N, C-alpha and C positions, 0 to 999 in steps of 0.2 A: 383603424380597426381591423383594415384587410391585413394587417402585418400579423394579427393573432393567429390567422389562419395558417400562416408558416412558423410561427415561433412555439406555439405549444407543441405540434407534434416533433419538432427539433429537441425541445425540452424533454419530451417524454422519451425520445429516442436516445439522448445522452444520459437521461437516469437509468434507463434499462441498460446501457453499456456500462454504467458504474455498477448497478445491481451485479450483473453477470461477472464482472471482473471479481467483486467481492466474494460471490459465490464460488467462484474459479479458485481464488486464493485459499477459502476455507477448505475446499475439497483437494488442494494439494500439500496441505499441511504447514500453510505459511505461520500459522497462530497456535502451533503445537507447544512450543517450548519457549514462553513469554519470559521467564525467570533466567534463561540461559543467557541472553543478551544483556541483560541488567548486570549480571555477574561477570560477564566477560569484559564489561567497560572498566571494572574494578580489579580485574586481573593485572598482576605485574609481569609484562612481557620484557623480554631481554632482547627481541628482535627489532628494536627501536631504530631510530637512525645513529649511525655511529658518533661517539663523542670526540670532541676535538681537543 
């Protein structure tokens, strides 16, 4: 039971860090172009590895 005194604040702190990182990523535009990454996967690049 004494261990909960340490574990609950640590869990709340780590959750706060995760929330802060998510809000930071929203503020920096990480989620602005969701369709671009999906189309880049399908794009036909010629800059791949050289063919033997």
